[in-house]
C-alpha positions in Angstrom: -30.2 26.3 -13.3 -31.0 27.9 -10.0 -28.5 28.6 -7.2 -29.7 25.6 -5.2 -29.1 23.3 -8.2 -25.4 24.4 -8.5 -24.5 22.2 -5.5 -25.7 19.2 -7.4 -23.6 19.6 -10.5 -21.3 16.5 -10.9 -17.6 17.0 -10.7 -16.0 16.3 -14.1 -12.4 16.9 -13.3 -10.1 13.9 -12.8 -7.6 16.0 -10.8 -7.9 15.2 -7.1 -8.7 18.1 -4.8 -6.5 18.8 -1.9 -7.3 20.8 1.2 -3.8 21.5 2.3 -2.3 23.0 -0.9 -1.5 26.7 -0.4 0.2 29.0 -2.8 4.0 28.9 -2.2 4.7 32.2 -3.9 2.6 34.6 -1.8 3.6 38.2 -2.2 5.6 39.8 0.7 2.9 42.4 1.2 -0.7 41.7 0.4 -3.2 44.4 1.3 -6.7 43.2 2.0 -9.9 44.0 3.8 -8.8 42.3 7.0 -5.5 44.2 7.2 -6.0 47.8 5.9 -2.6 48.9 7.2 -0.7 47.3 4.3 -0.9 43.5 4.5 2.1 42.4 6.5 0.0 40.3 8.8 -2.0 38.8 5.9 1.2 37.8 4.0 2.8 36.4 7.2 -0.4 34.4 7.9 -0.4 33.2 4.2 3.2 32.0 4.4 2.5 30.2 7.7 -0.5 28.5 6.2 1.6 27.4 3.2 4.3 26.0 5.5 1.8 24.2 7.6 0.2 22.8 4.5 3.6 21.4 3.4 4.1 19.9 6.9 0.7 18.3 6.8 1.4 16.9 3.3 4.7 15.4 4.4 3.2 13.9 7.6 0.4 12.4 5.5 2.8 11.0 2.9 5.0 9.5 5.7 2.0 7.9 7.4 0.6 6.6 4.1 3.9 5.0 3.1 4.3 3.2 6.4 0.7 2.0 6.5 0.8 0.8 2.9 4.0 -1.2 3.5 2.5 -2.7 6.6 -0.8 -3.5 4.7 1.2 -5.1 1.9 3.1 -7.2 4.4 -0.1 -8.5 6.0 -1.7 -9.2 2.6 1.3 -11.1 1.4 1.4 -13.1 4.6 -2.3 -14.0 3.9 -1.5 -14.9 0.4 1.3 -17.2 1.6 -1.1 -18.9 3.9 -3.6 -19.4 1.1 -1.0 -20.9 -1.2 0.1 -23.2 1.7 -3.5 -24.2 2.2 -4.0 -24.9 -1.5 -0.7 -26.8 -1.4 -2.0 -29.1 1.4 -5.3 -29.6 -0.4 -3.6 -30.6 -3.7 -1.3 -32.9 -1.8 -4.3 -34.6 -0.1 -6.0 -34.9 -3.5 -2.9 -36.5 -5.1 -2.7 -39.0 -2.2 -6.4 -39.8 -2.6 -6.1 -40.3 -6.3 -3.1 -42.5 -5.8 -5.1 -44.6 -3.3 -7.9 -44.9 -5.9 -5.4 -46.0 -8.5 -4.0 -48.7 -6.1 -7.6 -49.8 -5.2 -8.5 -49.9 -8.9 -5.4 -52.0 -9.7 -6.3 -54.5 -6.9 -9.8 -54.9 -8.3 -8.4 -55.7 -11.8 -9.7 -52.5 -13.4 -8.3 -52.0 -16.9 -4.7 -50.8 -16.9 -5.5 -47.6 -18.9 -7.8 -46.4 -16.1 -5.3 -47.2 -13.4 -2.6 -45.4 -15.5 -4.7 -42.3 -15.9 -5.2 -42.1 -12.2 -1.5 -42.5 -11.5 -0.7 -39.9 -14.1 -3.2 -37.5 -12.5 -1.6 -38.0 -9.1 1.9 -37.5 -10.6 0.8 -34.2 -12.2 -0.7 -33.0 -8.9 2.5 -33.9 -7.0 4.7 -32.2 -9.7 3.2 -28.8 -9.1 3.5 -29.0 -5.3 7.2 -28.1 -5.3 6.4 -25.0 -7.3 3.5 -24.1 -5.0 5.7 -24.6 -1.9 8.4 -22.4 -3.4 5.8 -19.8 -4.3 4.4 -19.8 -0.7 7.9 -19.4 0.7 8.8 -16.6 -1.7 5.5 -14.8 -0.8 6.3 -15.3 2.9 9.8 -13.9 2.4 8.4 -10.9 0.5 5.9 -10.3 3.3 8.7 -10.3 5.8 10.7 -7.9 3.6 7.8 -5.5 3.3 7.3 -5.5 7.1 11.0 -5.0 7.6 10.9 -2.1 5.1 8.0 -0.5 7.0 9.8 -0.9 10.3 13.0 0.5 8.9 11.2 3.4 7.3 9.4 4.1 10.6 12.7 3.8 12.5 14.6 6.1 10.1 11.9 8.8 9.5 9.6 8.4 12.5 11.8 10.6 14.8 12.2 13.2 11.9 8.5 13.2 11.3 7.8 13.6 15.1 10.4 16.4 15.4 8.9 18.2 12.4 5.4 17.9 13.8 6.5 19.2 17.2 8.9 21.9 16.0 8.2 25.4 17.2 8.3 28.1 14.6 8.0 28.0 10.9 9.3 25.1 8.8 12.0 25.9 6.2 10.7 26.1 2.6 11.6 22.9 0.9 12.3 24.6 -2.5 15.1 26.6 -0.8 17.1 23.3 -0.1 16.2 21.5 -3.4 18.6 23.6 -5.5 21.6 23.1 -3.1 
């Protein structure tokens, strides 16, 4: 395989790649070609990049959580509307079949055919209560998701904004995790 073909090799790893992950355990001093004096600047830059990576990761997680909750709320509201639309359609069908049964009875159609139509209308109407309850539950769930998104944004939005606008280096999360 030539060097130009190496760019075309398919990725076989199922582990997602992340741009912002930086090593958290950088050595205090790291000599390198860009810092021949001993590496203090390089190590400091590495720690700053690691901290910035964590900040970016946290900000992305916060934004993703809020947006996913809002999206779920919208999708559930749409589902509730679809269930309500189906409910109305089934109700119209049940009323139509009941009218056909009444019309068939008035035309002296055999009683079994009239009874089958009435039974079909009864079955349709019997599921309507469940469909209406499902539409209401879905609507309530949509409202709960939106309230959760709003509460999450109200609780953590100022913290996220303060962290994003903070001057200086962010504290290392692992330091506080063992307290």
